C-alpha positions in Angstrom: 0.1 0.0 -0.6 1.4 3.3 -0.9 1.9 6.1 1.6 -0.1 9.1 1.2 1.7 12.1 -0.2 1.0 15.2 2.2 1.6 18.8 -0.2 2.0 21.8 1.8 2.0 25.3 0.0 3.7 28.0 1.9 3.2 31.8 0.8 5.7 34.2 1.3 3.6 36.1 4.1 3.7 32.8 5.9 0.4 31.1 5.5 0.1 27.1 4.8 -2.3 25.7 2.5 -2.7 21.9 2.8 -5.2 19.0 3.1 -5.3 18.8 6.8 -4.0 15.3 8.3 -3.0 13.6 11.8 0.1 12.6 10.0 1.3 16.5 10.4 0.9 18.3 13.8 -0.6 21.3 12.1 -1.8 22.7 14.8 1.7 23.4 15.9 2.2 25.4 13.3 0.0 28.4 14.3 -3.7 28.8 14.0 -6.0 26.7 11.9 -9.0 27.8 9.5 -10.6 24.4 8.2 -12.7 24.6 5.1 -14.1 21.4 3.8 -13.5 21.4 -0.4 -15.4 18.2 -0.7 -17.4 15.5 0.4 -17.6 11.8 -0.8 -21.7 10.6 -0.6 -23.0 7.4 -1.7 -25.2 7.4 -4.6 -28.1 4.6 -3.9 -29.1 4.5 -7.6 -26.1 4.2 -8.9 -24.7 1.9 -5.9 -21.3 4.4 -6.4 -19.4 6.6 -4.1 -19.4 10.0 -5.5 -16.6 12.6 -4.6 -18.2 16.2 -5.1 -16.7 19.8 -4.8 -18.5 21.6 -1.8 -19.6 24.4 -3.5 -21.5 22.4 -6.2 -22.9 20.4 -3.6 -26.4 21.6 -4.3 -26.5 22.1 -7.9 -26.8 19.9 -10.7 -23.2 19.2 -11.8 -21.2 15.9 -12.3 -19.0 14.6 -9.3 -15.5 14.8 -10.0 -15.0 10.8 -9.8 -17.0 8.0 -8.7 -15.9 4.6 -7.9 -18.0 1.3 -6.3 -14.9 1.7 -2.9 -15.0 4.7 -1.0 -11.6 3.8 0.0 -10.7 4.5 -3.9 -12.8 7.8 -3.6 -10.9 9.0 -0.8 -7.6 7.9 -2.1 -8.7 9.8 -5.6 -9.9 13.1 -3.3 -6.7 13.1 -1.4 -4.2 12.9 -4.7 -6.5 15.4 -6.8 -6.2 18.3 -4.0 -2.7 17.6 -3.9 -2.3 18.3 -7.1 -4.1 21.0 -7.3 -2.3 22.9 -4.5 1.1 21.8 -6.5 -0.5 23.7 -10.0 -0.6 27.0 -8.0 2.7 26.9 -7.4 
């Protein structure tokens, strides 16, 4: 099993952006603001788990990713947002 990557983006003013993880004691770096970027919910109609962005949650937008496995969705979500952070550099 692969160990998940933990990507942190640090701006010149000292702001740190990244996915929350218990693997890094982030609270020791200073005050935190935590905001959900996505959600994983089960679609009973298609019998799959779906990853959706939070701001699109109540709109008729397609999910970002779907899988019968919730664990697969969690891993995909983690890698997707790490890649988004890396592109911002």
